C-alpha positions as CSV (number, residue, x, y, z in Angstrom):
1,M,-12.7,5.2,-9.9
2,H,-9.8,7.6,-10.9
3,P,-8.8,7.3,-14.3
4,M,-5.0,6.3,-14.5
5,R,-2.7,8.2,-15.1
6,A,0.2,7.3,-17.7
7,V,3.1,8.2,-16.1
8,F,6.8,8.1,-14.8
9,G,6.7,4.3,-13.1
10,R,4.7,2.8,-16.3
11,A,5.4,5.1,-19.1
12,I,8.5,5.8,-19.2
13,W,10.4,3.0,-20.4
14,L,8.5,3.3,-23.4
15,V,10.2,6.9,-24.3
16,A,13.4,4.5,-24.0
17,A,12.1,2.0,-26.3
18,V,11.0,4.3,-29.2
19,V,14.4,5.4,-29.2
20,M,16.7,2.2,-28.5
21,V,14.3,-0.5,-29.8
22,T,14.8,-3.1,-28.0
23,A,11.7,-5.1,-26.8
24,C,11.9,-8.6,-27.2
25,A,10.1,-10.7,-29.6
26,P,7.5,-13.2,-28.3
27,A,8.6,-16.6,-27.5
28,A,5.8,-19.1,-29.1
29,P,3.4,-20.5,-25.5
30,A,4.9,-23.5,-23.4
31,V,3.0,-27.0,-23.2
32,A,2.6,-28.0,-20.1
33,P,3.0,-31.8,-19.3
34,T,0.2,-34.1,-18.5
35,P,0.1,-34.6,-14.5
36,V,0.5,-38.2,-13.2
37,T,-2.1,-37.6,-10.1
38,A,-4.1,-34.6,-9.2
39,P,-4.7,-33.3,-5.4
40,T,-8.2,-32.2,-4.8
41,I,-8.8,-29.8,-2.2
42,D,-12.1,-28.0,-1.1
43,V,-13.1,-24.8,-0.6
44,A,-13.7,-24.3,2.9
45,T,-10.3,-25.2,3.2
46,L,-9.0,-22.6,0.4
47,V,-10.8,-19.6,2.2
48,E,-9.7,-21.2,6.0
49,A,-5.6,-20.4,4.3
50,A,-7.1,-17.5,3.1
51,A,-7.8,-16.0,6.1
52,T,-4.2,-16.1,7.5
53,I,-4.2,-12.8,5.1
54,T,-6.1,-10.2,7.5
55,P,-6.0,-6.5,7.3
56,E,-3.6,-6.6,10.3
57,A,-1.4,-8.9,9.2
58,I,-0.9,-7.4,5.7
59,G,-0.8,-3.9,7.2
60,R,2.1,-4.7,9.2
61,E,3.7,-5.9,6.0
62,V,3.2,-2.4,4.1
63,H,4.3,-0.2,7.4
64,A,7.5,-2.5,7.7
65,I,8.5,-1.9,3.9
66,A,7.2,1.6,3.2
67,H,8.3,2.9,6.8
68,D,10.5,6.3,6.7
69,S,13.6,4.2,7.7
70,T,13.6,2.2,3.9
71,M,14.1,5.6,2.7
72,G,12.2,4.9,0.0
73,R,14.0,2.1,-1.5
74,Q,15.7,3.5,-4.4
75,T,17.7,0.9,-7.0
76,P,20.4,1.0,-5.8
77,S,20.7,1.7,-2.1
78,E,21.5,0.5,1.2
79,E,17.9,0.6,2.2
80,L,16.8,-1.6,-0.5
81,E,19.5,-4.4,0.1
82,K,17.3,-4.1,3.5
83,V,14.2,-4.3,2.5
84,A,15.9,-7.5,0.5
85,V,17.0,-9.5,3.4
86,Y,13.5,-8.5,5.3
87,L,11.7,-10.6,2.7
88,A,13.9,-13.0,2.7
89,H,14.1,-13.4,6.6
90,R,9.7,-13.3,6.1
91,F,10.1,-16.1,3.8
92,S,12.3,-18.0,5.7
93,E,10.2,-17.5,8.3
94,I,6.9,-19.0,6.7
95,G,8.7,-22.0,5.5
96,V,8.7,-21.5,1.6
97,E,11.9,-23.0,0.0
98,P,14.9,-20.5,-1.4
99,A,14.5,-20.3,-5.3
100,G,17.3,-17.8,-6.0
101,D,20.8,-17.9,-6.5
102,D,23.1,-21.0,-4.9
103,G,20.0,-22.1,-2.6
104,T,19.5,-18.5,-1.2
105,F,16.4,-16.4,-1.4
106,I,18.3,-13.8,-3.6
107,H,18.9,-13.2,-7.4
108,R,21.1,-11.0,-8.1
109,W,21.3,-9.0,-11.5
110,E,23.9,-6.8,-13.2
111,W,23.5,-3.0,-14.0
112,D,26.0,-1.9,-16.2
113,R,24.6,1.9,-15.1
114,V,25.5,5.2,-17.5
115,I,24.8,8.6,-15.1
116,L,24.7,11.6,-16.4
117,D,26.5,14.2,-14.3
118,R,23.8,16.3,-13.4
119,D,26.2,20.1,-12.8
120,A,28.1,18.9,-16.4
121,T,24.4,18.9,-18.4
122,V,23.8,22.1,-20.4
123,I,21.3,23.1,-23.7
124,Q,22.7,26.8,-23.9
125,V,23.3,29.7,-26.2
126,P,27.1,30.0,-25.9
127,G,28.1,33.4,-24.4
128,Q,24.9,34.1,-23.4
129,E,24.9,35.6,-20.1
130,T,20.4,34.8,-19.4
131,P,20.4,31.8,-17.3
132,A,20.3,28.8,-19.1
133,P,17.7,26.0,-18.6
134,A,18.2,23.9,-15.3
135,Y,18.8,20.0,-16.0
136,Q,16.1,18.0,-14.1
137,A,14.2,21.4,-12.8
138,D,13.7,22.9,-16.9
139,Y,14.5,19.9,-19.2
140,F,15.5,16.2,-19.7
141,L,17.7,15.0,-22.0
142,I,18.4,11.2,-23.9
143,P,21.8,11.6,-24.7
144,G,22.8,11.0,-28.1
145,P,26.3,9.1,-29.4
146,R,28.5,12.6,-29.3
147,P,29.2,14.5,-25.7
148,A,28.8,18.0,-27.1
149,L,27.1,19.4,-30.1
150,E,26.3,22.8,-31.7
151,A,23.4,23.7,-34.0
152,P,21.4,26.0,-34.9
153,L,17.5,26.2,-34.0
154,F,14.7,25.0,-36.2
155,Y,11.2,25.3,-35.8
156,A,9.1,22.4,-37.4
157,G,5.7,22.1,-35.7
158,T,3.8,19.7,-33.8
159,A,5.0,16.3,-33.0
160,G,3.1,13.9,-34.7
161,E,1.7,15.9,-37.5
162,V,4.9,16.5,-39.2
163,Q,5.8,13.7,-42.2
164,R,8.7,15.3,-43.5
165,L,10.8,17.9,-43.1
166,P,12.2,20.6,-45.5
167,A,16.4,20.4,-46.5
168,A,16.9,23.5,-44.4
169,A,16.2,21.5,-41.6
170,Q,19.2,19.5,-41.9
171,G,22.4,19.4,-39.2
172,S,19.9,21.6,-37.1
173,L,18.5,21.1,-33.7
174,V,14.4,20.7,-34.8
175,V,12.2,21.8,-32.6
176,F,8.6,20.7,-32.2
177,D,5.8,21.0,-29.6
178,L,5.0,17.8,-27.6
179,P,1.0,18.2,-26.3
180,G,-0.4,16.1,-23.8
181,A,-0.4,17.2,-20.5
182,E,0.0,12.9,-19.3
183,L,2.7,10.6,-20.3
184,D,-0.5,8.3,-22.1
185,L,-0.4,6.6,-24.9
186,E,-0.6,9.4,-27.6
187,W,2.1,11.5,-25.7
188,Q,4.5,8.5,-26.5
189,Q,3.5,8.2,-30.1
190,R,4.2,11.7,-31.3
191,L,7.5,11.8,-29.4
192,G,8.1,8.4,-31.1
193,A,6.4,10.3,-34.4
194,S,9.3,13.3,-34.4
195,L,12.3,11.3,-35.0
196,A,11.7,9.6,-38.4
197,P,11.3,12.7,-39.8
198,A,14.2,14.7,-38.0
199,A,16.2,11.4,-38.7
200,A,19.1,14.2,-40.6
201,A,18.9,16.3,-37.6
202,A,21.6,17.2,-35.2
203,G,19.2,16.7,-32.7
204,V,15.4,16.8,-31.2
205,I,14.2,19.4,-28.3
206,L,10.2,18.8,-28.0
207,V,8.1,22.1,-26.0
208,L,6.4,20.5,-23.5
209,D,2.9,21.3,-22.7
210,P,2.8,23.8,-20.1
211,D,-0.3,21.6,-18.5
212,L,2.4,18.6,-17.9
213,P,3.2,18.8,-14.3
214,R,6.8,20.2,-13.8
215,D,7.7,18.0,-11.2
216,I,7.7,14.9,-13.7
217,L,10.6,16.2,-15.5
218,A,12.8,15.2,-12.9
219,Q,11.5,11.5,-12.9
220,L,11.9,12.2,-16.7
221,A,15.3,13.2,-15.5
222,A,16.5,10.7,-13.5
223,M,15.4,7.6,-16.4
224,T,16.1,9.4,-19.6
225,G,19.9,10.5,-18.8
226,E,20.6,6.2,-18.3
227,Q,19.1,6.2,-22.2
228,Q,21.1,6.7,-25.4
229,G,19.4,7.8,-28.3
230,P,20.6,8.0,-32.1
231,M,20.8,11.6,-31.8
232,P,20.1,14.4,-28.5
233,I,16.4,14.6,-27.5
234,V,15.9,17.6,-25.1
235,G,11.7,17.4,-23.7
236,I,12.1,21.0,-22.5
237,A,9.2,23.0,-20.7
238,E,7.6,25.8,-22.4
239,E,8.8,28.8,-20.3
240,A,12.7,27.7,-20.5
241,A,11.8,26.7,-24.6
242,V,10.6,30.2,-25.0
243,G,13.9,31.8,-23.0
244,L,16.1,29.3,-24.9
245,V,14.8,30.3,-28.5
246,A,14.6,34.3,-27.7
247,A,18.7,33.6,-26.3
248,A,19.1,32.6,-30.2
249,G,17.3,35.6,-31.2
250,G,14.4,33.7,-32.0
251,D,11.0,34.4,-31.1
252,L,8.8,30.9,-30.5
253,T,5.1,32.1,-30.6
254,A,6.2,34.1,-33.7
255,A,7.4,30.9,-35.2
256,R,3.8,28.7,-34.3
257,A,2.1,31.7,-36.4
258,A,4.5,31.4,-39.1
259,G,5.3,27.6,-39.8
260,P,8.6,26.1,-40.2
261,G,11.5,28.0,-40.3
262,R,15.1,28.9,-38.8
263,L,14.5,30.3,-34.9
264,G,17.3,32.9,-34.6
265,D,20.3,33.1,-36.2
266,A,22.3,32.0,-32.8
267,R,23.6,28.5,-32.1
268,V,22.7,26.2,-29.4
269,E,25.0,23.6,-27.7
270,I,24.3,20.7,-25.7
271,R,27.0,19.3,-23.6
272,Y,27.1,16.3,-21.0
273,E,29.2,14.0,-19.3
274,R,28.4,10.5,-18.4
275,A,29.7,8.2,-15.3
276,R,29.4,4.6,-15.7
277,E,28.4,2.6,-12.5
278,V,28.1,-1.4,-11.8
279,H,25.4,-2.4,-9.9
280,Y,24.4,-6.1,-8.8
281,P,20.6,-5.4,-7.1
282,P,18.9,-7.9,-5.3
283,N,15.4,-10.0,-6.7
284,V,13.9,-11.8,-4.1
285,V,12.6,-15.1,-5.0
286,A,11.0,-18.0,-3.1
287,M,8.9,-21.7,-3.8
288,R,5.9,-23.9,-2.7
289,R,7.2,-26.8,-4.7
290,G,4.4,-28.9,-6.3
291,S,3.0,-32.3,-5.2
292,D,2.2,-34.0,-8.1
293,P,5.5,-35.8,-9.4
294,T,5.3,-34.4,-12.9
295,L,3.4,-30.7,-12.5
296,Q,5.6,-29.8,-9.5
297,D,8.1,-29.4,-12.0
298,T,6.3,-26.6,-14.1
299,Y,5.4,-23.5,-12.1
300,V,2.9,-20.3,-11.5
301,L,4.9,-17.4,-11.3
302,I,3.6,-14.7,-8.7
303,T,5.8,-10.7,-9.2
304,A,5.1,-7.8,-7.1
305,H,8.4,-5.1,-7.3
306,F,9.5,-3.8,-3.8
307,D,11.4,-0.5,-5.2
308,H,10.1,2.9,-5.3
309,L,11.7,6.2,-6.2
310,G,14.0,7.2,-3.3
311,V,14.0,10.4,-2.3
312,G,13.7,13.7,-3.2
313,E,13.3,17.3,-2.7
314,P,10.9,18.2,0.1
315,D,7.4,18.7,-0.5
316,E,5.1,21.5,1.3
317,R,5.4,19.7,4.3
318,G,9.0,19.2,4.1
319,D,8.7,15.5,3.4
320,S,11.1,13.9,1.0
321,I,10.8,10.8,1.5
322,F,8.5,8.6,-1.5
323,N,7.8,5.9,0.7
324,G,5.9,4.0,-1.9
325,A,3.0,2.3,0.2
326,D,0.4,1.7,-2.7
327,D,3.0,1.5,-5.1
328,N,4.3,-0.9,-4.7
329,A,5.2,-2.2,-1.1
330,S,1.1,-3.1,-1.1
331,G,1.7,-5.9,-4.0
332,T,5.0,-6.8,-2.0
333,A,2.6,-7.1,1.1
334,A,0.6,-9.4,-0.9
335,L,3.3,-11.5,-1.9
336,I,4.2,-12.3,1.3
337,K,1.3,-13.2,2.7
338,I,0.1,-15.2,-0.3
339,A,3.0,-17.3,0.2
340,S,2.2,-17.6,4.4
341,A,-1.7,-19.0,2.7
342,F,0.1,-21.2,0.8
343,M,2.0,-22.8,3.7
344,A,-1.2,-23.2,5.7
345,L,-2.7,-25.7,3.7
346,P,-2.5,-29.4,4.2
347,E,-1.2,-30.2,1.2
348,A,1.0,-28.5,-1.6
349,P,-0.6,-27.7,-5.1
350,A,0.3,-29.9,-8.1
351,R,2.5,-27.1,-9.8
352,S,4.8,-25.7,-8.1
353,V,4.2,-21.6,-6.9
354,V,7.2,-19.3,-7.0
355,F,7.3,-15.7,-5.1
356,L,9.3,-13.3,-7.0
357,A,9.8,-9.8,-5.3
358,V,11.9,-7.7,-7.8
359,S,13.8,-4.4,-7.7
360,G,14.6,-2.0,-11.1
361,E,10.8,-1.8,-12.1
362,E,10.9,1.6,-11.3
363,H,13.9,2.0,-13.8
364,G,12.2,0.4,-16.8
365,L,11.5,-3.0,-15.4
366,L,14.8,-3.9,-15.0
367,G,14.7,-6.6,-12.6
368,S,11.8,-8.5,-13.8
369,Q,13.8,-8.4,-17.3
370,A,16.8,-9.4,-15.7
371,F,15.0,-12.7,-14.1
372,A,13.4,-13.4,-17.4
373,E,16.7,-13.2,-19.3
374,D,18.8,-15.4,-16.4
375,P,16.0,-16.9,-14.1
376,T,16.5,-19.2,-11.4
377,I,14.1,-21.7,-12.7
378,P,13.3,-22.9,-16.1
379,L,11.1,-19.8,-17.6
380,Q,9.6,-22.4,-20.3
381,R,8.1,-24.3,-17.5
382,V,6.5,-20.9,-16.2
383,V,2.5,-21.7,-17.1
384,A,1.2,-18.1,-15.7
385,N,2.0,-14.9,-14.4
386,I,0.3,-13.0,-11.8
387,N,1.4,-9.6,-11.2
388,L,0.7,-7.3,-8.3
389,D,1.2,-3.7,-8.8
390,M,-0.6,-0.8,-6.2
391,I,-3.6,-2.5,-4.7
392,G,-4.0,-1.1,-1.8
393,R,-5.8,2.2,-3.0
394,T,-9.3,3.2,-4.2
395,S,-12.6,1.9,-4.4
396,P,-12.9,-0.4,-2.0
397,D,-14.4,-2.9,-3.3
398,T,-13.1,-3.3,-7.0
399,V,-9.8,-4.4,-8.5
400,I,-8.7,-4.1,-12.1
401,A,-7.3,-7.5,-13.9
402,I,-5.4,-6.2,-16.9
403,G,-5.0,-8.6,-19.9
404,Q,-7.4,-11.6,-18.6
405,E,-9.6,-11.2,-21.8
406,Y,-6.2,-12.1,-23.6
407,S,-6.1,-15.5,-22.5
408,T,-8.1,-18.5,-20.3
409,L,-7.0,-16.7,-17.5
410,E,-10.0,-15.2,-17.4
411,Q,-11.9,-18.3,-16.8
412,F,-9.4,-19.2,-14.5
413,L,-10.2,-15.8,-12.4
414,Q,-14.1,-16.8,-13.1
415,R,-14.3,-19.8,-11.3
416,V,-13.0,-17.9,-7.9
417,V,-14.0,-14.8,-7.6
418,D,-17.2,-15.7,-6.2
419,R,-15.2,-16.9,-3.6
420,P,-17.2,-16.1,0.3
421,D,-14.1,-13.9,1.3
422,L,-13.6,-11.9,-1.3
423,G,-16.6,-9.4,-1.8
424,L,-14.5,-8.3,-5.2
425,T,-15.9,-7.1,-8.6
426,V,-13.5,-7.6,-10.8
427,I,-13.3,-5.5,-14.0
428,E,-11.2,-5.8,-16.9
429,D,-8.9,-2.6,-18.1
430,P,-11.2,0.6,-18.2
431,V,-8.3,2.1,-19.9
432,P,-6.9,-0.4,-22.9
433,E,-5.5,2.5,-25.0
434,Q,-3.0,3.3,-22.1
435,M,-2.1,-0.5,-22.9
436,F,-1.5,-0.9,-19.3
437,F,-0.9,-4.9,-20.2
438,F,2.4,-4.0,-21.7
439,R,3.9,-1.5,-18.7
440,S,4.4,-3.2,-15.1
441,D,6.4,-6.5,-14.6
442,Q,4.2,-9.3,-16.2
443,L,5.8,-7.7,-20.0
444,S,8.6,-9.7,-18.9
445,F,6.9,-12.8,-19.3
446,I,4.5,-11.6,-22.2
447,Q,7.6,-10.8,-24.4
448,R,7.9,-14.6,-23.8
449,G,5.0,-16.2,-24.5
450,I,3.6,-16.6,-20.5
451,P,0.3,-15.7,-20.2
452,A,-0.4,-13.2,-17.6
453,V,-2.7,-11.1,-15.7
454,F,-2.2,-8.0,-14.0
455,F,-4.0,-6.9,-10.6
456,T,-4.3,-3.0,-9.6
457,T,-6.5,-0.7,-8.1
458,G,-5.8,1.9,-10.2
459,D,-3.9,5.4,-9.9
460,H,-4.9,8.2,-7.1
461,E,-3.5,11.7,-5.9
462,D,-0.8,10.1,-4.2
463,Y,0.9,7.9,-7.4
464,H,4.6,9.0,-7.0
465,Q,4.3,11.6,-4.4
466,Q,5.9,11.5,-0.8
467,S,2.0,11.5,0.6
468,D,2.0,7.5,-0.9
469,R,2.0,6.3,2.6
470,P,1.7,3.5,4.6
471,E,-1.4,4.6,6.8
472,L,-3.6,5.9,3.9
473,I,-3.6,2.1,2.5
474,D,-6.9,0.5,2.9
475,T,-5.9,-2.8,4.3
476,D,-8.9,-4.4,4.2
477,K,-9.4,-4.3,0.3
478,L,-5.4,-4.7,0.2
479,A,-6.5,-8.7,2.1
480,R,-9.2,-9.4,0.1
481,V,-7.2,-8.5,-3.4
482,A,-4.0,-10.6,-1.8
483,R,-6.6,-13.5,-1.4
484,L,-8.5,-13.3,-5.0
485,A,-4.6,-13.6,-6.3
486,F,-4.1,-16.8,-3.8
487,H,-7.2,-18.4,-4.7
488,L,-6.0,-18.2,-8.6
489,A,-2.8,-19.2,-8.2
490,H,-3.7,-22.1,-6.8
491,E,-6.7,-22.6,-9.1
492,I,-4.5,-22.7,-11.5
493,A,-1.6,-24.6,-9.8
494,M,-4.0,-27.7,-9.3
495,D,-5.5,-27.2,-13.3
496,P,-4.3,-30.5,-15.4
497,Q,-4.4,-27.8,-17.9
498,A,-2.5,-24.9,-18.2
499,P,-3.7,-21.9,-18.9
500,D,-3.2,-20.4,-23.0
501,W,-3.6,-17.3,-25.1
502,T,-6.7,-17.2,-26.9
503,P,-6.0,-17.6,-30.9
504,E,-7.2,-13.9,-31.0
505,G,-5.5,-12.8,-27.9
506,W,-2.0,-14.0,-28.7
507,R,-2.3,-12.2,-32.3
508,E,-3.5,-8.7,-30.4
509,V,-0.4,-9.3,-28.2
510,Q,2.1,-10.2,-30.6
511,Q,1.0,-6.9,-32.7
512,K,0.8,-4.4,-29.5
513,L,4.6,-5.6,-28.6
514,G,6.0,-5.2,-32.5
515,G,4.4,-1.9,-32.1
516,L,6.1,-0.9,-29.1
C-alpha cells in the first residue's frame, strides 16, 4: 500500500489553524442512557441485509456522483446543488426519513466567504520591469489585516530552526526557507514555527522546497486566500523567490551561505483586493429511526463528504474536471448503500442511525463544522461517528480504521471484522505521525467529545488529480468496506453500552487537539 501523503484536502486547513487558532476545545464525552428493551438479530440476517451492497449497485452510485456532468462538485456550485438533490432523492427512494431543516433532507449552512481577486494580488518590487511572480502559479498568500504594504527583505534561515531574529529584521518581510516536498506534519510545524520569531515583522515569505509539486500552489492559494493571518504570509516557489530577491538587489544563494541579514536595498510590495460573498451550501441528512423507546433518541452518525475540487486547468490529456471518484464519491456512494442496507433489515436497531453527507470538506471541513455547530439532531446524544473518505482504491483487501485505538470502538470493530461477507484486513493508521485522525470530517465531532473512527483505503497517484475517475474504483472492495461500516454501525446501534474513549486515548486526543 502506498504511504498516505499529507496534501491539500486533508492538510491545508491546518495551515489556516496555525495563523487563526480557531480549534474548539473538546467537550466531555456524552453518557448514553440505559435501554428499555434491546432487540436482537442474528448474523445471517445482517449478512443478508449487507448483501444489498453489491459492487454493481455501489458502482452506479459512484458513476452518478462523479460523472463529468457534476463538474467536480465544487463548494459552492450549481452542480453541488444538483448532487445534493440527487442524494436527497436517493434517500427518499430508500425510505429513510429526512433529518435536515424543516422536515427536509437538506441542511444549509452559511459561508461568509472572502475571496482574493487573482488579478489584483501582487508581490513585486515597485518600478521593476522584470515580470512579477504570478499568484496561484508562483505563490500563495495568506492575507494580513492591511491590503497593502512595502518593506525590505531580511533573510532569516530555515523555518523551524530560528528561535529569535535580530533587531534589524523588525519591520521587514522576513524570508525563511521552508523545506519539505509534502504538506506533512513537519512542513506544517515548520510553517507555524516561523511565525513566532517574526512577530515584529511586516510579513513572512516562505521559500518552498523545489521538490514540492508546483500544482499544489494553486490548491493552496484557493484555500489560504480565504483566510487572514496576523501579517501577510507568502509561500513562493524557489525559482520565483530567486527572481524576486534579485529584483530587490539581493542574492538568495549568497544569503543562504552568509546567514541572517538584509536581502538587497529595494522594498518589496505586497498588495491585494478581496471581495465578500455569502453562500448557503447544502449538507444532506437522513435517518433510520431506532426501535428502542429510550435508545432511539441516541444516534450513530455516519458521515462522508460529497464535494470535490470542481474544474481547473486542463491536464496533459485536456481533462479539466476533477471528478473526485475516490475522493469522495466512494464514501458518499457507501453512505447511500449503507442506508439501503439498514432499510433492508426486518427491524430497526435500538439506536437511531443518521446518514450525513457534507459539503465544504475540501475548503477546510466547513460543512461538518457547520453541522456540529448547528445540528439537526442533539449532538450530545451522538454516541459515535463513522467517517468514510476515500474507500475505493489501493490494496484490494485492506482498509485503514484510523483512530480506532483511542476508544472502545476498537472492540466494536473486532466483533464484526470476521463476518463472512467482508474478507478485509483492518489495520491501524500506518503513519500516525501524520495525524490523519484530525484531518477529515470526523474532527468536527471529535472536538465535541464524540468517539470516532475514520475508514480510508489510503492515498494513490490520482488523489486530487483529474484522473480520479469512476472507472478506476475497485467496486468490489468499495462494497466490502461499505458492508464493514454497516456491520459496525449496527453493532454500535444495538449495544446498550455506548462506545467511549479509553482514558489514555482521551488524554492523547486532547493533547493533540491542543497542539493544533
